N, C-alpha and C positions, 0 to 999 in steps of 0.2 A: 470713878472708883471711890466708893463711899462706905464699904463694909469694914468693920474692924479687922485688922490683919491684912488688908489689901496692900499689895506692894508692886512696885516695878523693879525687876531685877535686870540690870544692864551688865552684860559681860564685855569688859574691855579686853579684847584679845590681841596680843602681840604688839601693842604699842611699845616703841623702843623705850628702854629704861631711862633714856635721857629726857623723855617728854612726860608731862602729866597725862592722865587719862583723858579720853574724849569728853567725858562729862565735866571734868574740872575745866577743860578748855572753853566750854560753852555755858558754864554755870551761871553766868550773869544773865543769860537769856531764859533761864528756867524760873517758873513761878515758885513762890514759897510753898504752895500746896504740893507741887511736884517734888520739891526737895525733901519734904517730910517723909514721903513714902518711897523714894528712890534709893535702892541699894546698888552699889557698884562692886563687882567682883573682877579683880584684875588677874589676867593670865599673862605672865611675863614672857619675853622672847626665849628665855632658857627652857620653858616648858614647851613652847612651840617647836623647839629644836628636837623634841622627841619624835616629831612627825616630818620635819623639814626635808629629810632625805627621800621622802616618798611623795612629795608634792611640790609644785612650783607656787602654790597659793600662799600668801602671807596670812590669810585668815581661813581657818577650817570651820565651816559653818556647823557641822554636826557636833564637833567637840565643844565649840563655844555655846551652842544651845544646851548641850548636856551639862555643862558647868553650871549654868543658871538653874536648870531644872533640878539638879542634885542639891542645890543650896537654897531652894525655895522654901517658903514657910509651910511646914507640914500641916498646919491647921487650915490651909486653903484647899478647898475641894477641887477647884478648876485651875488649869494652867492655860493661858493664852500665849501661844508662840507667835511672835510678830516681829516687826522691824521698826526702826526709828523714823522711817520715812512715810509713816502711815497716819491718817487722820480718820477717826471713826465717829459716825453720827447715828443716833437712834432715829428711825423713821418717824416715831411718834413724838419726837421733840424732847424726850426725856434726856437727862444728862448723866445717868449712872449706868455703866456697864454692869456694875455689881448687882443692881436690881434686875437687870435684864436676865442674867444667868441664874438668879435665885429661883429655885424650883424647876430648873430645866431637868428633863429626864437624863439618866446616864446615856452617854453616847459620844460621838465625835462629830464636831460641827465645823463647817467652813463657810466663808463668805466670799463672793467674787469681788474683785477690786476694779475701780475705775481710775483711768490715768489722767493726771492733771499736769498740763504743760509747766515747765520750769518758771517761765516768766510770770505766771499767775501766782504760784505759791511764794515766789521770791518777793512779791509786792506786799506781803502780810507783815504785821508786827507780831513777832513771836511772843512778845510779852503780854499779848491780849488774846488768849486762846479762845475765849467765847466769841469774839468777833471773827476769828479764823474759822471756827466751826460753822458759823452762819454764812460766811463767804463761800465755803466749800459747798454748802447746801444749795446756795443760790447759783453758783457757777455750774454745778452739775446739771441742774435743770435748764438754766438759761443758755449755756454754751454747748449743749448736746453731748455732755461728757459721759452720761450714765448709760454706757453700753455694756450689757452683760454678755461675756464671751463664754460659750459652752465648749466643752472638750469631749471627754468620753464618759460612759456611764458610771465609772468609779470615782474619778477625780472631779468630774462634773464641770469645774470652772478653770479658767486660765489664771495663772499667778496665785495659786492657793496658799503659798507659804506665808502670806502676810496676815492671815487670820485663820489659825488652826487651834480650835478650842477643844481640849481633852481633859479627862479626869486625871488628876495628879497620880492617883493610884494606878490607872491604866499605863501611864507613861513609865512609871517605875516597874510595873509588871513586865513590860516588853523591853526594858533596859534602854529606854531613851532612843535617840536618833542613832543611826548606823554610823559608827566612827570609822568604818572602812571606806566611807565616801569622803575622799580627801581632795577631790577636785570641785568644780563649781556645778551648780544646778542639780535638780532632781532630788535633793534631800527631802523637800516637802512632799514630793510624789511618793517617795519610798515610805514615809510615815503614813501617808494616806492609804496606800495599798495594805500596809500591815494592820492598821486599825480597821480597815474594811474587812479583813479576814477575821478580826476579833468580833465585830458586830454584824457583819453581813450587809452593812449599809454605811453610807456617809450622809449625814444630815446637813441641812443648810439653815443659816440664820439670815438669809438675804431678805426675807420679809420684814425683819426687825432692824437690821444694821446696814448702813451705807459705809463702804470702805473706799477711801480715796488714797491713791498712791502718788506721792510727789515725785514726778519724773526726774531723772538725773543722768540722762544719756547724751548730753551735748558732747562730752568727751568720752572716749572709749576706756572705761576703767577695766581692771583685770578680768572681771567676770562678764563684761559686755563687749570685749573685743571680738572681731570676726573670727579670730583664730583661737578663741578660748577653749580650754580642755574641759569637757563635761564628764560628770559621773556616768558610767555606762548604763543607759536606760534598759537594755536587755537584762543585765544582771540585777539591777536594783529596782526595776519596776515590773517587767514582764515575768521574771522568774522568782518573784516573792512567793514563798510557799508556807511561811509561818509568821506569826506576829512578833515573837520575841527573838532576842539575839543572845543565846546562851554563851557564845564565845567571848562576849564582852561584859558578861554579867558582873564580874568582880572588879571591873576597872573603869566603867564608863563614867564620863563627867569628871575625869581626873580626881576620882574619889580618894586616891592614895596620897594626894598632895595637899598640903596646907596652902591655901590661897589668901592673898590680901583682900580685905573687904572693908568698905566704909560706907557710911550714909552720906548722901549728897549735901546734907546740911552741916556736915563736919568733915570736909575733905582734907587729905594730907597736905595739900598745898597751903592750907590755912595755918599750918604750924610755923611757917617761916617768920612772920612778924614776931611771934613770941620767942622763937629761937634767937633772933637777933637782939631782942630786948635783953635776953639772958646772957648773951655773949659779948656785948659791946658796952664800953663805958659811955657815960653821957658826954655829949659834945659841948665843950666850953666855948669854942670860937664859932662865929656865925657861918663859916664856910672855909673852903680850901682853894688853892690855885695851883696849877701845874702847867708845864710847857710841853707841847707835843711837837718838838722841833726835829721831826724825823729826817729832814734833809741834812742835818748835821751829823757827820760821821762819828764824832765822839759821843753823841747822845745815845747811840745804840748800845753803849756799854753801861747804861744805867743799872744799878743794883739796889738802890734804895726803894723800900716798900713801906707804905703806910698801911698796916694791917687793919686798922679800924675802917679805912675807906674801902679796902679790897674785899673784906669779908662778906658784905651783902651780895656781891656778884659771885663769889665762890660758893657761898651757901645756897644761892639760887640754883646752882648747877647740882648741888648735892641733894636738894629737896626731893627729887623724884626717884632717888635710888631705892631699891627694894629694902624692906625692913631688916633683912638678914645680910645686907651687903657688907663687904669688908673693904674699908678704905685703906689704900696704900699711900703713904705720905712720904715724899722725898724732898728734903729741904734743910735749911740751917737757921731760918729766922724763927726764934723761939716764940716771939709774940704772935706771929702769924699762925704757928702751929697750935698754940694754946687756945686762941680764939676759934680756930677751925674745929678743934676737938670739942670745945664746949657747944658749938653750933651743931655739930654732928650728933652729939648725944641728945641735945634738945629737939632735934628733928625726929627722934625716936629710934636711933640706931644703937643697938647694944653690942654688936659684935666687936671683936678686937680691931684696933687700928694698927696697921703694920708700919714700921719704920726700918730702914736699913741698919744692919748690925754695926756697920762701920761709920755711921753718921754721928752728928752732934746732938740730934734730937734724942733725949734720953727716954728709956722705957720705964722711968720711975712713975709715970702717970698711970693711974688705974686703967686697965683695959688696953694698954699700949704694949706691943710686942716688937722686939728687935729681932729680925730674921735675916737669913741669907737670901741671895738673889733668886735662887730656885724656889724657895718657899714663898718669897714675895710674889713671884709669877703664878704659882700654883693656887694661892689662896685669895688673891685680890679680886675684887669685883670692879673697881675703878681706881684710877691712879691720879694723884695730884702731885705735880712737880713744881716746886717753888724755887725759882731761880733768883734768889735775893740773898743779901747779907745783912746781918744786924748792923745798926748804925755805928757800934763801937769798932767795927772792922773797916769803916769807910771814913778816911780823912777827908775825902772829897767825893762828889758824885756828879757827873759820871767820871770814871777813871779810864781814859782812852787806852784801849788794848789791855785793860785791867792792870795797868802798871801802878805801882805804889800800894797795892793791896797786900796785907801781911800774908806770909806763907800759909798760915792756917786757913785764911779765907780762900786762897787759891786752891788749897787742898779740898776744901768743901765744894767749891764750884766744880772742880774736876770730878769729884765723886758724884755729884748730882747729875752733871751732864753725861758722864759715863753710864750711870744707871739708866738714864733716859734713853740713850742710844741702844743699849743692850736690851732693855725691856721692850722698846718699840720693835726691835728686830725679832725678839721672841714672839711677840704678838703677831707680827707679819707672817712668820713661819707657821704659827698655830692656825691662823686663818687660811693660809694657803693649803694646809693639810686638811681643811674642812672640819677642824675641831672646835666646837663651841661657837659662841656668838661674839661679835665685836664688843670690846670694853671701851669705856670712855676714858680719854686722857685729858687732863686739865693742866694748863700751864699758867703761872702767875709769878712775877709780872712778865708778860709775853707779848705785849703790843709794841711794835717798833723798837725792839731791842735785839741784841745779838742772839740771845737764847730764844727769843720769840721767832726770829727767822729760822733758826735751826729746828724749832718746834714745828713750824709750818712745812718744812721740807719732809717731815716724817708723818705728820698727822693731817688728815683732811679736816681742816678747821673752819669754823665760822668766823667771818670778819666781824669782829666786835669793835666798839668804839674805844678810843684810847683811855677814857676815864675808867673803864672797867678793869683795865690791866690784865684781863683774862682772855686766853684763847682755849678752845676746847674742840674735841672731835674724836674721830676714830683713826686708827693707824692706816696709812695708805697701803693697800694690799699689793700694789705694783712696785713698791720700793720708793726710794728717795725721789722727791720731785725736784727737777732741775729748772731753775728760773734764771733768766737774764736780769742783770741789775737795771738795765734800761730797756724799756719796751721798744720793739722794732717799729719804725715809722714806714711810710710808703717807700722811701728810698732804700731802707734796709731790706725790705721784702723783695724789691726789684733786684737789688744787688745780690742778695742771697740766691735768687733764682738764676741770675746770670752766671754765677760761679758754681752752681750745682750744689750749694751747701744744704746740709740736712735740716738746719734750723734757721729761723729768721736772724738777720744780723742786727744787733742792737745799735742804738744811736751812738754809743761811744766809739765803736769800731768805724761806723760811717764817718764820724767827725775826724778820726785819725787819718782815714783814707782821704777825706776831703782836704785835710791840711797838706798831705803829701802831694795830692793832685794840684793844689794851688801853687806849690813850689815848682812843680813840673811845668805848669802852664806859664809861670812867670819867668822861667829860665830863658837865657838868651841863646842857649845852644845845648846840644846833648851832653857836652863835657861838663856843663855846669850843674847837671842833675846828679844828686847823690844816689849811688846804687841802692842803698837800703830803702829808698822811697819807691823804687821801681818793682812793683809786685803785681800779681794777678788781680788783687783787690783794687789797686789804683787804676789798672787798665780797664777793669769792668766798670768802675765808677765813671770813667771817661765816656762810656756809652750810655750809662744811666742818666747822666746830666742832660743828654739830648741836645736840644736847640741852644742851650746856653753856650756851647762851644761851636764855632763855625766848623764846617766839615773839613776844610783843608788843614786847619789847626789840629783837629782831632786826629786825623790820619798821621800828621807829622809827629804829634806827641805819642801816638801809639808806637811808632817806629822807635822813638827815643827810649820809651819804657822797655820795649823788647830788647833793644841793643844793650841797655845798661843793667838788665836783671842779673843779679849775681849767679843765678842758676845757669845762664847761657854760657858764661866763661868757665864755670866749674864742671859742667856736664862732660866736656871733652876730656877732663883729667881723671874722671872717676873710674875706679876699678871696674873692669868688664863684668865682674860677678854681680854688680849692683845694677838693677834695672829701674826704669822710671814708672812702670805700671804696677799698681797695687792689686793684689788678688781681690776679686769681687766677693768679699765675705767679711764677717767680723774679724778684727785684728787677730793674727796668729799670736802664739805666745813668744816664740823666739824670733826677735825681729829688730830692725833698726828704728831709731827715733823717727816718727812720722807726724807731720802736721795733720794728716787726714784722720788720724785716730780720734780726734775730737768730734768728728762727724758721726761716730758710732754712739748710739743712744746709751748703751750700758757703760761704755768706756768713759764717755763724757760725764755720766753721773758720778763715777768714782773720782774723776778729776775735780769736779765741783766740790764734792764732799771733802776731799783732801785739802784743797786750797782754802775752803771757807772755815775750816778749823784753825787756819793760820790767822791769828787775830788782825794783823795789819792789812790783810788783803781787802781791797776795796772793789775789785771788779772781777767778773767772770773771766777765766782763762779761755773761754770759748772764742773770745775776740782774737782774731788771727794775730794781731800785734802783741798779744799778751801770752802767746804760747811759747813755752820755754822748755829746754831739754831737761832742766831740773825737775819741773813739774811732770814732764812726760815720763822720765825715768821712774819716779816713785809711783805715779799713777799706774803705769803698766805693770809694775811689780804687784801692786795691790789688785789690779784687775785680773791678772793671771791667777793669783792665789785664790781669788774669789771664784773664778771659773773652775778651778780644780777642786774647790770645796774644802780647802784646808784651813781657812780662817773663819772664825765665828766666835760667839760669846763663850764657848767652852774650849777654845783652842789656846795652846801656849805657843808663844813665838819668841824669836830672838832677832835682834838687829846687830850685825857685826860690821864695824866701820872704824876707819882711822880718823874720822872727823865727826863732830856732832851732827846729828841728822834728825829731822822732824818725824821720821817714820815711827820711832819709838813712842812719841807722844800720841800719834794717831792710833796706833794699835793698843795702847794702854786703855783707851776709852771703849774699845770694841772686842777685846779678847779677855781670856781668863788671866793673862799676865804676859809681860814682855820683858825679856832679859836683854840688857844693853851690854854688849861685849866691846869695851872701849880699848881698842888696840893701841892707842897712842897716849892714854892716860889723861884725857881731857877732863875727866871728873865732872865737876859742877858745870862745866861748859855746856854739857848736854841739857841742863835745866834752864839755860839762858835762852833757849829757843822760844820765840814769842808765839806759842801755840797752847791750846787747851790740852791738859793731860790729867790722867788719874794717877796720883802719886803712889797709891797703895798697890797698883798693878804694874809698877815700873821699877825695876831694880838695875843699878849700874854696877858692872863688874870690871874694875881696872884690870888690864892685861899687859903688864910690862913685858918687854921683850925677854924671852927665855927659850931654852931648847924645847920645852914642853909647855907652851903658853896655855893650853887648855886646862891645866890643873887648877887654875883660878876660876874656871867656869862653874856655874851652878850644876849641881848633881841632879838633873832632871832632863826629861826628853822634851823635844819641841815638835810641834806639828808643821811649823813653817819657819824658815830662816830667810832673812833678807840681808843681802850683802851689797849695799849701794856704793856709789862714788868710786867706782873702779877699784874697790878695796881688794878684790880677789886677785887680779892680775897685776895690780899696780906695783907690787914689790917683787915681781918675778915669778917664774914658774915653780921654783922649788918651794917657796913660801906658800904659793897658791895651793900646791899639792898637799902640803901639811895642813893648811887651814881647812881645806875642803874635806880631807879625811877625818880630821878631828870633829868637824861639824856633823858629818854624816853619821858618826858613831852615836851622836846624841839625837839623831832624827828618828821620830817615831815611824813605825811602819806605815807606808802610804804618805809620809810627810814629803814636803817639797822645799828645796833650796832655790831661791832666785837671786841672781846677781846681775849687776850692770858691768859692762866692759867698754872701755874707751876704744873706739873703732876707727881706724884710718879709712878714708874714702878714696884716696888716690894711689893705692898700691905702694905706698912708701911707709909701710908699717915699721914700728920699732917695738922694743921690749914691753913698754907699758901701754902701747897703742897698736895692736897688731892689725894687719889687713884682714879682710873678711875670710879669705880661704884659710888663713892660719888660725883665726879664732875658732872656726868650725872644727878644725882638727884638734886644737888644744882642748876645747870643751869636751870633745868626745873622749880624749885620752884621760883627762881629769875625772870625768864621770865614771869611766870604766875602772880606774884605780880606786875610786871611793865606793864602788858598789852601787852607783846611781845610774839612772837612765835619763836620756833627754826626752822631755815631754813634747812630742810632736815634731813637725818640720820647722823650716826656717824661711822667713820672709826677708829677702834682700832688696826689696823695692825702696826707692828713695825718690820722691817727687820733686818737681821744680818748686812747688810751694814750700817744701821743707828746705831746699837748698837756698832759697831767697832769704831765709831768716839766718843770716850769717853774721858772726862777730869776729873781730880780730883781737887775739889775746893781748892784754895790756893796754888796749885803747878804749876810748869812751864807748864804743859800740858794745863792749863786753858787759856794760852795765844795763843794756837794753835786753829784753827777753829775746832769746835766740835759740836756734836748734842745731846749728853747725858752727864750729870754731876753727879759725885758721891761726896757725903760728908758724915759726920758722921751719918746722918739719913738714908742714902740709895741712890738709884739711881733715877734720875728724868730727864725729858725733858719738853717741852712745848706743849700744845695743843691750838688750835684756834677755837673759837666758833662764830656763827653768829645768831643774833636775829633780827627779823624784826617787824615793826609796821604794821601788816597786813600780809596777806598770800603771800608767794612767792612759786614758783614752787619747788618741791622737787629736790634738787641738789645732 
């Protein structure tokens, strides 16, 4: 290409916003001459979304070619429509296609292509195009590649789309390629038939040009799979009746949209070094040192951030954003924000940067706007969550469980984390509804930290090195990812299979079971075996260890375990209403505490999310020995409210309790607000819970005993109310009736109240711990008097695995996780109930 004004127009179609264009990615392989005449036009995913609901293809050939055609140099007479996998040679040895077409008569020209095996062209040096051209010339003749494949009288050759030479004026006159062709193949055939109608013929330059196609079918790409969907040949080839397309005359080539364009010798990715120069101070010291001690529990609570070191990695992720992108920044580290803002502007972004209106990052900077959460979601193109604190808030780092951090620092961390949770949930719901394209989420510092782990549960992230401090990706469309803290080994997998568990058993649970089994094997007799060690897990492990235990010993210890299991002695005393078999379905709403609920995928995800917000938690409660009635009670409340669809980022909730509870903290991060009704006047005791919380969404209302306690309650309605810790029935039926009626009056239409009830297992119920049949009757009466209805049926099943997790009140066993409690009055556990203001589907 040697004539003035000659150009190569490359259309980069639907490359994700997170990535540079294809040309930028291979720029180092292009010659200087190529870069000088190569123009790149970028079509972002947001524009492909205009067509995405009508095609499964990520690239729409007709639209992409029209984009380049529309924006081609009008001074050029000819347009060659081709692809990047082609090599062209003049048969006469000349080196200029420009000279070849100079003086050609008006018309439409095509050239047949010859196929070149992948291993041949992969052996070439792409930086030496002259040698490559000569190699192709020699290979074609020497290796018998130059086979001309004929087709029909109109198209003439096979694979015609790699060399279609037409007058620019003709292509504009017929309105370009047919943009109704949204699948693969036949776009070139359609153009050929339309221009054949214009000229009455199709000419060939096969006598002057050799066209070699670099094969690329080792793997089945979208267009080469055996099940690929093709554009209809009958409609787009056989039934072509005119050359132009008046129906797309005003819109073809995305003419109504302003597109990004750059020359290959000045790519957008080249702006990053200058942006960093402008944004960072000079480095005085020769380097830095850091510790990646990720096995240290305390280290995950690191909050210190070196903004000068982190900025290059953050800016690298911002460099590919569209010029009109809107950055949403959530954080509290002023130094990091200032550097990011400077880099963002230096990278060519002029739109507003959004910050949360309740944060500490001021909107005093030019072009920075403080907005509410809904505006944040509506306007942002990408999100940067900075989970750090300025050094003046950190007396030490790390601060285990964030203890010792000033109240304002904790407030900021809660705000950042709460906004992250709610924004990722909004994004997940938006994507599930098929609205728009995924947006990038960036977290810093987010490698091997508490917030980094929470980031990874909600974002499909790329594993980056610790030194970057950065994680990034798109929101998980399927919801929260649940991971075990310790990967399952072979013993864990075999043990899980033997027990019929839904998920592999991690090493920690295996080690606990192994410790119990060692005690059982070392015991001198069955009476020396402690009952709490006799579980189905230990019994299954006895079989998994195989030859390590002689068969007579294994059979004997199996009998010991079965004899000493707490469930064996307890089963005979259980209320007849309680059965051992669980219904084969997801957990019902109204039910007894059950160890099996951890095996349900959705229930377990709620349990993991609830416990991992509790800062001291070190292990997953999926481990059988970590399952407790406290976790079960709160998890099942949250699980049920989620299934009923009454909690979310726009819901208002209340927690009513006689003792401080972590539910308020959890909900403050995920809802529009939570009111704490403190029935016993604990006040600041609620804030002593070692959990993350969002203080601006959490209000505590003291409620001293009075004839009309609800007068001190906030004057607003709730979508969901949680009454944990046996608060409803613990003080007797009269107070329960008053409390429930007062609560129901403030419940929004369709709202739900959930409560936990201490439940006797052995038919020896008492006032604060009724037997199952009495609870069912009492809940029905209370619901009816309050204008509420019970949500669904009741599951009265209680498995041996649940009964084995027993503790005696007042003894050491009570400090271990347990699901059943024994005291002087008998055995009990908890049940959870759901009452709605209006009908809900049976669950």
